[in-house]
C-alpha positions, 0 to 999 in steps of 0.5 A: 500500500502506498504511503499517503504523505505530502508528496503523494498529495502533490503528485495526485494534484499534478495528475489531476491538473498537469499545468500545476506541476513544477514552477513556483507554487502560487496561491491557486496551487497552494489552495488546490493542495489544501483541498486535495489534502482534505480528501486524505485527512479531512478539513484539518490539513496541517500536514500541508505545512502551510501557514495555519492562517492560510488553511484557516481562511480556506476552512472558513470559506468552505463551510458556508459553501457547504463543501466542508464541515468541521469534520468532513469534506464533500467532493463527490462532484469532483468525480463522474462516471467511469472514474473520470475527474472533473477538473472544472469542479476542482478549479471552481472549488479552488476559486471558492476556497480563495474567496473569489467565488461564492456558492449558495443554495438557491431555494427556487432552483433547488440547487447551488448557484455560483457567483463572483464574490464581489457580485454576491456581496453586492446582491446581499447588500441590495437584498438587505436594503430592500427588506 
């Protein structure tokens, strides 16, 4: 059985999106590293060796998006039929974790909606002013 460590997670991330391999890690890569690490060890991803504040900010965004709880992660939407992986879904979750996209439940559509974070904040402000 293969040992699951930080290098394994980095290799998995490179397999999921080869464009993330090599080079200097940027915020997108580091955020993706935290999300893929969460598959292995849940939302407490200290073994990434990233600053606690960085991981905590991701944690605080993923919970209201209903992608993480305090003890579990939800990533079933990353996988399709025949063991295919949706890199689009992973990238969208990275954008949510970075605070660039907001994921909210839409009662009328009975599904999640995704918004540019700046637009979502403005929408909330407008709704509060109307009420």
